[in-house]
C-alpha positions in Angstrom: 103.5 149.1 101.4 101.5 151.4 103.6 102.1 154.9 102.3 102.5 158.4 104.5 99.0 159.3 103.7 97.5 155.5 104.9 99.3 156.2 108.3 98.6 159.9 109.3 95.1 158.3 110.8 96.6 155.5 112.2 97.2 155.0 115.8 100.7 154.1 117.4 101.5 152.4 120.1 104.6 151.1 122.5 104.4 147.3 123.4 106.9 146.5 126.2 107.5 142.5 126.5 106.8 142.5 130.3 104.3 142.4 132.7 102.9 146.0 133.6 103.4 144.6 137.3 106.7 143.5 136.8 109.6 145.5 139.1 111.5 148.0 137.3 114.4 146.2 137.4 113.3 143.1 135.3 112.2 145.3 132.1 113.3 145.5 128.9 113.2 148.2 126.2 109.8 148.3 124.1 109.1 148.7 120.4 106.7 151.8 118.6 104.9 150.4 116.2 101.6 151.1 113.8 98.6 149.9 115.2 97.1 147.3 112.4 93.8 146.3 111.9 93.3 143.7 114.0 94.7 142.2 117.6 95.8 139.1 115.8 98.1 141.3 113.6 99.5 143.4 116.3 100.1 140.2 118.5 101.8 138.5 115.7 104.2 141.7 114.3 104.8 142.6 118.0 105.8 138.8 118.6 108.1 138.7 115.7 109.7 142.1 116.6 110.4 141.5 120.2 111.4 137.8 119.8 108.8 136.3 121.9 107.1 133.1 121.4 103.6 132.5 120.2 100.7 132.1 122.2 101.7 135.7 123.5 99.0 138.5 124.4 98.6 141.9 125.0 97.5 143.5 128.4 96.6 147.0 129.0 98.9 149.4 131.7 96.2 148.1 134.5 96.5 144.3 133.6 93.2 144.2 131.5 93.4 141.9 128.5 93.2 143.7 125.5 91.0 142.1 122.7 90.3 144.4 120.0 92.5 147.2 118.5 89.3 149.5 118.8 90.0 149.7 122.3 93.4 151.7 121.9 94.0 155.1 122.2 97.0 156.5 120.1 100.2 156.4 121.9 99.0 154.0 124.6 101.5 151.9 126.4 100.9 147.8 126.0 102.5 144.8 127.6 103.0 141.4 125.8 103.5 138.3 127.9 103.4 134.8 127.3 100.5 132.8 128.4 102.9 130.9 131.3 103.7 134.5 132.8 
């Protein structure tokens, strides 16, 4: 279990279950979560929380595919989509 002192230096993010360019009427609520150590852990945890299938990936607000959690800034909005989207 992660203690409060372990989390004080971690980044958090908000992950939304839609493409950043989707129209507003098709959007759903996202989740706020701590950024884990790897992008695979982030994808796995966010997929589970959002009920998305395997094969999902994370995009930035400008539509770029995030490949490493070290590229994220604290409080960043991220968008999880499936390969078919």
